[in-house]
C-alpha positions as CSV (number, residue, x, y, z in Angstrom):
1,X,109.0,25.9,4.1
2,X,109.3,23.1,1.6
3,X,106.1,21.9,0.0
4,X,106.5,18.5,1.6
5,X,106.6,20.1,5.0
6,X,103.5,22.1,4.3
7,X,101.8,18.9,3.0
8,X,102.5,17.1,6.2
9,X,101.1,20.0,8.3
10,X,97.9,19.8,6.3
11,X,97.7,16.1,7.0
12,X,98.4,16.5,10.7
13,X,95.6,19.2,11.0
14,X,93.2,16.8,9.2
15,X,92.6,19.2,6.3
16,X,93.6,16.6,3.8
17,X,94.1,12.8,3.8
18,X,97.3,11.2,2.6
19,X,97.3,10.3,-1.1
20,X,100.2,8.3,-2.3
21,X,100.4,9.8,-5.7
22,X,100.7,13.3,-4.1
23,X,103.4,12.0,-1.7
24,X,105.3,10.6,-4.7
25,X,105.1,14.0,-6.5
26,X,106.4,16.1,-3.5
27,X,110.1,15.6,-4.3
28,X,109.6,17.2,-7.7
29,X,108.2,20.4,-6.0
30,X,110.8,20.3,-3.3
31,X,113.5,20.3,-5.9
32,X,112.2,23.4,-7.6
33,X,111.7,25.0,-4.2
34,X,115.4,24.4,-3.4
35,X,116.5,25.8,-6.8
36,X,114.5,29.0,-6.2
37,X,116.0,29.4,-2.7
38,X,119.5,29.0,-4.1
39,X,118.7,31.5,-6.9
40,X,117.4,34.0,-4.3
41,X,120.6,33.7,-2.3
42,X,122.9,34.0,-5.3
43,X,120.9,37.0,-6.5
44,X,121.8,38.8,-3.2
45,X,125.4,37.7,-3.4
46,X,126.2,38.2,-7.0
47,X,125.1,40.9,-9.5
48,X,122.4,39.4,-11.8
49,X,121.8,41.0,-15.2
50,X,118.9,43.4,-15.4
51,X,115.7,41.6,-16.4
52,X,114.9,43.2,-19.7
53,X,115.5,42.7,-23.4
54,X,116.5,45.4,-26.0
55,X,113.6,46.6,-28.0
56,X,114.3,47.4,-31.6
57,X,112.9,50.7,-32.9
58,X,109.7,50.6,-34.9
59,X,109.6,50.8,-38.7
60,X,110.1,54.4,-39.8
61,X,110.3,53.9,-43.6
62,X,107.6,56.4,-44.3
63,X,105.9,56.3,-47.7
64,X,108.0,54.0,-49.9
65,X,107.1,51.7,-52.8
66,X,105.5,48.4,-51.6
67,X,108.4,46.4,-53.1
68,X,111.0,48.0,-50.8
69,X,108.6,47.9,-47.9
70,X,108.0,44.2,-48.4
71,X,111.8,43.6,-48.6
72,X,112.4,45.5,-45.4
73,X,109.7,43.6,-43.6
74,X,111.1,40.3,-44.8
75,X,114.5,41.3,-43.6
76,X,113.0,42.1,-40.1
77,X,111.3,38.7,-40.0
78,X,114.5,36.9,-40.9
79,X,116.4,38.9,-38.3
80,X,113.8,38.0,-35.6
81,X,114.0,34.4,-36.4
82,X,117.8,34.3,-36.3
83,X,117.6,36.1,-32.9
84,X,115.2,33.4,-31.7
85,X,117.7,30.7,-32.5
86,X,120.7,32.5,-31.0
87,X,119.2,34.4,-28.1
88,X,120.8,34.0,-24.7
89,X,118.4,33.4,-21.8
90,X,118.5,35.2,-18.5
91,X,120.2,33.2,-15.6
92,X,116.9,32.9,-13.9
93,X,115.6,30.8,-16.9
94,X,118.3,28.2,-16.1
95,X,116.2,27.2,-13.1
96,X,114.1,24.4,-14.6
97,X,110.3,24.8,-14.1
98,X,107.7,22.1,-13.9
99,X,105.1,20.7,-16.2
100,X,102.8,18.4,-14.0
101,X,100.0,16.5,-15.7
102,X,97.5,13.9,-14.6
103,X,93.8,13.1,-14.1
104,X,91.2,15.5,-13.0
105,X,91.2,16.4,-9.3
106,X,94.3,14.4,-8.5
107,X,95.9,17.3,-6.5
108,X,98.2,19.0,-9.1
109,X,96.9,22.4,-8.3
110,X,97.1,21.9,-4.6
111,X,100.7,20.9,-4.7
112,X,101.5,23.8,-7.0
113,X,99.8,26.2,-4.5
114,X,101.9,24.7,-1.7
115,X,105.0,25.7,-3.6
116,X,103.6,29.1,-4.6
117,X,102.6,30.0,-1.1
118,X,106.0,29.0,0.4
119,X,108.6,30.3,-2.0
120,X,111.1,32.8,-0.6
121,X,109.5,36.3,-0.3
122,X,112.3,37.7,-2.5
123,X,110.9,35.7,-5.4
124,X,108.2,37.8,-7.2
125,X,105.4,35.5,-8.3
126,X,102.0,35.4,-10.0
127,X,99.5,32.6,-10.3
128,X,96.6,32.6,-12.7
129,X,94.6,30.4,-15.1
130,X,96.1,29.8,-18.5
131,X,92.9,31.0,-20.2
132,X,92.9,34.3,-18.3
133,X,96.6,34.7,-19.1
134,X,96.1,34.3,-22.9
135,X,93.3,36.8,-22.8
136,X,95.6,39.3,-21.1
137,X,98.2,38.6,-23.8
138,X,95.7,39.7,-26.4
139,X,94.8,42.8,-24.5
140,X,98.4,43.7,-23.8
141,X,99.5,43.3,-27.4
142,X,96.5,45.5,-28.5
143,X,97.5,48.2,-26.0
144,X,101.1,48.2,-27.2
145,X,100.1,48.6,-30.8
146,X,97.3,51.1,-30.6
147,X,97.2,52.7,-27.1
148,X,99.5,55.2,-25.5
149,X,100.9,55.0,-22.0
150,X,98.3,57.5,-20.7
151,X,95.5,55.5,-22.1
152,X,96.7,52.2,-20.5
153,X,97.2,53.8,-17.1
154,X,93.5,54.6,-17.1
155,X,91.8,51.7,-15.3
156,X,88.8,51.9,-17.6
157,X,91.1,50.6,-20.4
158,X,92.1,47.5,-18.5
159,X,88.8,46.1,-17.5
160,X,88.9,42.4,-16.4
161,X,92.7,42.5,-16.9
162,X,95.2,41.2,-14.3
163,X,97.3,44.0,-13.0
164,X,100.6,44.0,-15.0
165,X,103.5,46.4,-15.2
166,X,102.5,49.4,-17.4
167,X,105.3,51.7,-16.4
168,X,107.0,51.2,-19.8
169,X,106.4,54.3,-21.9
170,X,107.6,52.8,-25.2
171,X,104.9,53.4,-27.9
172,X,104.9,51.2,-30.9
173,X,103.1,51.1,-34.2
174,X,101.4,48.3,-36.2
175,X,104.5,48.4,-38.5
176,X,106.6,47.2,-35.6
177,X,104.6,44.0,-35.0
178,X,107.6,41.8,-35.7
179,X,109.0,43.0,-32.2
180,X,105.7,42.6,-30.4
181,X,106.6,39.5,-28.3
182,X,109.5,41.2,-26.5
183,X,107.3,44.2,-25.8
184,X,104.5,42.0,-24.4
185,X,107.0,40.2,-22.2
186,X,108.3,43.5,-20.9
187,X,104.8,44.6,-20.0
188,X,103.6,41.4,-18.5
189,X,106.5,39.8,-16.6
190,X,109.1,42.4,-15.9
191,X,108.0,42.3,-12.2
192,X,107.4,38.5,-12.2
193,X,110.0,35.7,-11.6
194,X,107.8,32.7,-10.9
195,X,104.7,32.2,-13.0
196,X,102.2,29.5,-12.2
197,X,99.7,28.4,-14.8
198,X,96.7,26.2,-13.9
199,X,94.9,24.0,-16.3
200,X,96.9,24.5,-19.5
201,X,94.9,23.6,-22.5
202,X,95.4,24.9,-26.0
203,X,92.4,24.9,-28.5
204,X,92.7,28.3,-30.2
205,X,94.8,28.2,-33.3
206,X,95.8,31.9,-32.8
207,X,97.2,31.0,-29.3
208,X,98.9,27.9,-30.6
209,X,100.8,29.8,-33.3
210,X,102.3,32.4,-30.9
211,X,103.1,30.5,-27.8
212,X,106.7,29.5,-28.8
213,X,107.8,33.0,-29.6
214,X,105.9,34.5,-26.6
215,X,107.6,32.2,-24.0
216,X,110.9,32.6,-25.8
217,X,110.7,36.2,-25.0
218,X,109.7,35.4,-21.4
219,X,112.8,33.3,-21.0
220,X,115.0,36.0,-22.5
221,X,113.8,38.3,-19.7
222,X,114.1,35.6,-17.1
223,X,111.3,33.4,-15.8
224,X,110.5,30.1,-14.1
225,X,107.2,28.6,-15.1
226,X,105.0,25.9,-13.5
227,X,102.3,24.4,-15.7
228,X,99.5,22.0,-14.6
229,X,97.5,20.2,-17.2
230,X,95.3,17.1,-17.8
231,X,97.5,16.2,-20.8
232,X,101.2,15.5,-21.4
233,X,103.0,18.2,-23.4
234,X,103.1,16.0,-26.5
235,X,99.2,15.9,-26.5
236,X,98.7,19.6,-26.3
237,X,96.7,21.0,-29.3
238,X,96.5,17.4,-30.6
239,X,94.8,17.3,-34.0
240,X,94.7,21.1,-34.1
241,X,94.9,23.2,-37.2
242,X,98.5,23.8,-38.4
243,X,99.9,21.9,-35.4
244,X,103.3,21.9,-37.0
245,X,103.6,25.6,-36.0
246,X,102.9,24.6,-32.4
247,X,105.4,21.8,-32.0
248,X,108.4,24.2,-31.3
249,X,106.5,25.3,-28.1
250,X,106.4,21.7,-27.0
251,X,110.1,21.4,-27.5
252,X,110.6,24.6,-25.5
253,X,108.5,23.3,-22.6
254,X,110.5,20.1,-22.6
255,X,113.7,22.1,-22.5
256,X,112.8,24.5,-19.8
257,X,110.6,22.3,-17.6
258,X,110.8,19.0,-15.8
259,X,107.7,16.9,-16.8
260,X,106.0,14.8,-14.2
261,X,103.0,12.5,-14.5
262,X,100.8,12.3,-11.4
263,X,99.3,8.8,-11.8
264,X,96.1,9.0,-9.8
265,X,92.6,7.9,-10.5
266,X,91.0,9.8,-7.6
267,X,89.0,13.0,-8.3
268,X,89.4,14.7,-5.0
269,X,87.2,17.7,-6.1
270,X,84.2,15.5,-6.8
271,X,85.0,13.1,-3.9
272,X,84.7,16.0,-1.5
273,X,81.2,16.6,-2.9
274,X,80.3,12.9,-2.7
275,X,76.9,13.6,-1.0
276,X,76.2,16.3,-3.5
277,X,76.4,14.3,-6.7
278,X,72.6,13.7,-6.5
279,X,70.7,16.8,-5.5
280,X,67.0,16.8,-4.8
281,X,64.2,18.1,-4.5
282,X,63.9,21.0,-6.9
283,X,64.1,24.3,-5.2
284,X,66.0,27.6,-5.5
285,X,68.6,26.5,-2.8
286,X,69.4,23.2,-4.5
287,X,69.5,24.7,-7.9
288,X,72.1,27.3,-6.7
289,X,74.0,24.4,-5.1
290,X,74.0,22.4,-8.4
291,X,75.2,25.4,-10.5
292,X,77.9,26.2,-7.9
293,X,79.1,22.7,-8.0
294,X,79.4,22.9,-11.8
295,X,81.4,26.0,-11.5
296,X,83.7,24.5,-8.9
297,X,84.4,21.4,-11.0
298,X,85.1,23.7,-14.0
299,X,87.3,25.8,-11.7
300,X,85.3,28.9,-12.7
301,X,86.2,28.6,-16.3
302,X,83.6,29.6,-18.9
303,X,81.7,26.7,-20.4
304,X,81.0,26.9,-24.1
305,X,78.8,24.9,-26.5
306,X,80.5,22.0,-28.3
307,X,79.6,19.7,-31.2
308,X,80.4,16.1,-31.4
309,X,80.0,14.3,-34.7
310,X,78.2,10.9,-34.9
311,X,77.7,9.2,-38.2
312,X,77.6,12.4,-40.2
313,X,75.4,14.4,-37.8
314,X,76.1,16.7,-34.9
315,X,75.4,16.0,-31.2
316,X,75.2,19.4,-29.6
317,X,76.6,19.8,-26.1
318,X,75.1,23.0,-24.7
319,X,77.8,23.6,-22.1
320,X,81.2,22.0,-21.9
321,X,84.5,22.9,-20.1
322,X,87.4,20.5,-20.6
323,X,86.1,17.0,-19.7
324,X,82.9,18.3,-18.0
325,X,79.6,18.8,-19.8
326,X,76.2,20.1,-18.8
327,X,72.8,19.2,-20.1
328,X,69.2,19.8,-19.3
329,X,67.3,16.6,-19.0
330,X,65.0,17.3,-22.0
331,X,68.1,17.9,-24.2
332,X,69.4,14.4,-23.4
333,X,66.3,12.3,-23.2
334,X,63.4,14.4,-24.5
335,X,64.4,14.2,-28.2
336,X,65.7,11.7,-30.7
337,X,68.9,10.3,-29.1
338,X,70.5,7.0,-29.9
339,X,73.0,4.6,-28.2
340,X,75.8,6.2,-30.4
341,X,75.0,9.6,-29.1
342,X,75.3,8.6,-25.5
343,X,78.4,6.5,-26.3
344,X,80.3,9.5,-27.8
345,X,79.3,11.7,-24.8
346,X,80.5,9.0,-22.3
347,X,83.8,8.6,-24.1
348,X,84.4,12.3,-24.4
349,X,83.5,13.6,-21.0
350,X,84.5,12.3,-17.6
351,X,81.8,14.2,-15.7
352,X,78.2,14.8,-16.9
353,X,75.8,17.2,-15.1
354,X,72.1,16.7,-15.8
355,X,69.6,19.4,-14.7
356,X,65.9,18.6,-14.3
357,X,65.5,14.9,-14.0
358,X,61.7,14.2,-13.3
359,X,59.9,11.4,-11.6
360,X,59.1,8.8,-14.3
361,X,55.7,7.1,-14.7
362,X,55.5,3.4,-13.9
363,X,54.6,2.4,-17.4
364,X,57.1,2.3,-20.2
365,X,57.8,5.3,-22.5
366,X,60.6,6.6,-24.8
367,X,61.9,9.2,-22.4
368,X,62.2,6.7,-19.6
369,X,64.0,4.3,-21.9
370,X,66.5,6.9,-23.0
371,X,67.3,7.7,-19.4
372,X,67.9,4.1,-18.6
373,X,70.1,3.7,-21.7
374,X,72.0,6.9,-20.8
375,X,72.8,5.8,-17.2
376,X,73.9,2.4,-18.4
377,X,76.3,3.9,-20.9
378,X,77.8,6.4,-18.5
379,X,78.1,3.6,-15.9
380,X,80.0,1.4,-18.3
381,X,82.5,4.1,-19.1
382,X,82.9,5.1,-15.4
383,X,81.7,8.6,-16.0
384,X,81.0,10.7,-12.9
385,X,77.3,11.7,-13.0
386,X,75.9,14.7,-11.1
387,X,72.1,15.0,-11.1
388,X,69.6,17.7,-10.0
389,X,66.3,15.8,-9.7
390,X,62.7,16.2,-8.6
391,X,62.9,13.3,-6.2
392,X,65.4,11.0,-4.5
393,X,66.7,8.0,-6.5
394,X,64.3,5.5,-4.7
395,X,61.3,7.6,-5.8
396,X,62.4,8.2,-9.5
397,X,59.7,5.8,-10.6
398,X,56.2,6.5,-9.5
399,X,54.2,3.7,-7.9
400,X,52.0,1.6,-10.1
401,X,48.8,2.7,-8.4
402,X,49.6,6.3,-9.1
403,X,50.2,5.7,-12.8
404,X,47.9,7.7,-15.2
405,X,48.4,5.1,-17.9
406,X,46.4,2.4,-16.2
407,X,42.7,1.8,-15.5
408,X,41.2,-0.3,-12.8
409,X,42.3,-3.9,-13.0
410,X,45.8,-3.0,-14.2
411,X,45.0,-2.7,-18.0
412,X,46.9,-0.1,-19.9
413,X,44.9,2.9,-21.1
414,X,44.4,3.0,-24.8
415,X,45.6,6.6,-25.2
416,X,48.9,5.8,-23.4
417,X,49.9,3.2,-26.0
418,X,52.1,3.8,-29.0
419,X,50.8,3.5,-32.5
420,X,52.3,0.1,-32.9
421,X,50.9,-1.1,-29.6
422,X,47.4,0.1,-30.6
423,X,47.5,-1.6,-34.0
424,X,49.1,-4.8,-33.0
425,X,47.6,-5.2,-29.6
426,X,51.0,-6.1,-28.2
427,X,53.2,-4.2,-25.8
428,X,56.7,-3.1,-26.8
429,X,57.8,-3.7,-23.2
430,X,55.9,-5.1,-20.3
431,X,55.4,-2.4,-17.7
432,X,56.7,-4.6,-14.9
433,X,59.8,-5.4,-16.9
434,X,60.3,-1.6,-17.4
435,X,59.9,-1.2,-13.7
436,X,62.6,-3.8,-13.1
437,X,65.0,-2.0,-15.3
438,X,64.3,1.2,-13.4
439,X,65.1,-0.6,-10.2
440,X,68.5,-1.6,-11.7
441,X,69.0,2.0,-12.8
442,X,68.3,3.3,-9.3
443,X,70.8,0.8,-7.9
444,X,73.5,2.0,-10.3
445,X,72.8,5.7,-9.4
446,X,73.3,4.9,-5.8
447,X,76.6,3.1,-6.6
448,X,77.7,6.0,-8.8
449,X,77.7,8.2,-5.6
450,X,80.0,5.9,-3.7
451,X,83.6,6.6,-3.0
452,X,84.7,3.5,-4.8
453,X,83.0,4.5,-8.0
454,X,84.2,8.1,-7.8
455,X,87.8,6.8,-7.5
456,X,87.5,4.6,-10.5
457,X,89.2,5.9,-13.7
458,X,87.2,7.2,-16.5
459,X,87.2,4.9,-19.6
460,X,88.1,7.6,-22.0
461,X,88.6,6.9,-25.7
462,X,89.3,8.9,-28.8
463,X,86.1,9.0,-30.7
464,X,85.7,9.1,-34.5
465,X,82.1,8.4,-35.6
466,X,82.2,10.8,-38.5
467,X,81.1,9.8,-41.9
468,X,81.8,13.2,-43.5
């Protein structure tokens, strides 16, 4: 079944609603489906070359002077580079893959899954996250260099590793590293013809430097690849260390894949959780719900700390995954944060999770002002905001009569004033004015939960506030 037919069935059953950007992308996936069907038929009719590459023997120079060893290794490097230029790809690699990029939640992964689920059964396939795949590349290369076949067949030596073909009994040594990529390819994709990668993002310099030679070896064996990403190929590893060594991989992707841009501003993942973008009150059930939503938006990928630079100092983001970040309320509003801090966060991340928003007192205070400023900044940049709070938006500000900062008659308590207010006898901000600003903030929080706001594109910008 073609992806377009599967898509129409989902619409007819009411599982999804029609999205024009997805409909426009379907012919691209149908084209690849047709090419794979044709390859499967030709494979039955005509003899197709065996899917493997010749592995050169490891270095057996023994104990020789370092000068001769170095010359031999240089010769092997030159030989490998020449082979990269002149290698012939397997006929399967003539089937052009796909590189589909676009905004978060626009449906790239869903369309890829429709193709993956409906390809002819003769096509051997695997789908996994790019991050997991690169981790498996590291484990496989390590096993080739330092572990025997018997060791790798032991499941204890393949913890958290996707099940790959380990029937190859070739044992290599560290001296044979120049041939490592062909061996990794044999181990990892000798039983795979269609490989689907979700969320391609390159940030590790070690990964960036090996991708070209790794995928070159894949294509020699024979492989069709589908990539999904939030960035076009030309923006992968943008600004990364030694990016010149990564550019050949971009050229290879452009050669082997058809690039398609899904132009959509709708985040269907978050839109489906429209009612969950503000979760209250605080209890174990809602906390689990909040954490689960964060994992869903991150697609189960591990979140890591990140540092943003603002005017020569660091703004620490405790947890970030792609364009999604996670803060506890006190980390964002409890300390010294400025407009520039909130601005760089809003420009860098399209979705912000805040855990632990309290009910604010009626009177003015610094924490409350920072929260007002934060919401305004995120709103201006059309960031998606997910909040886990003590109370509903309408109750975020405590009533005036419940305020601990006032005495009978409406006068502010002396111990609730700032040092400037005590000495000058003047208020930095009138409490009623502060209350009005909170009302405006509540109105914005309600709007930020609406379908129209969630469909609005994030106003992302490249940020450079460094003075170092």
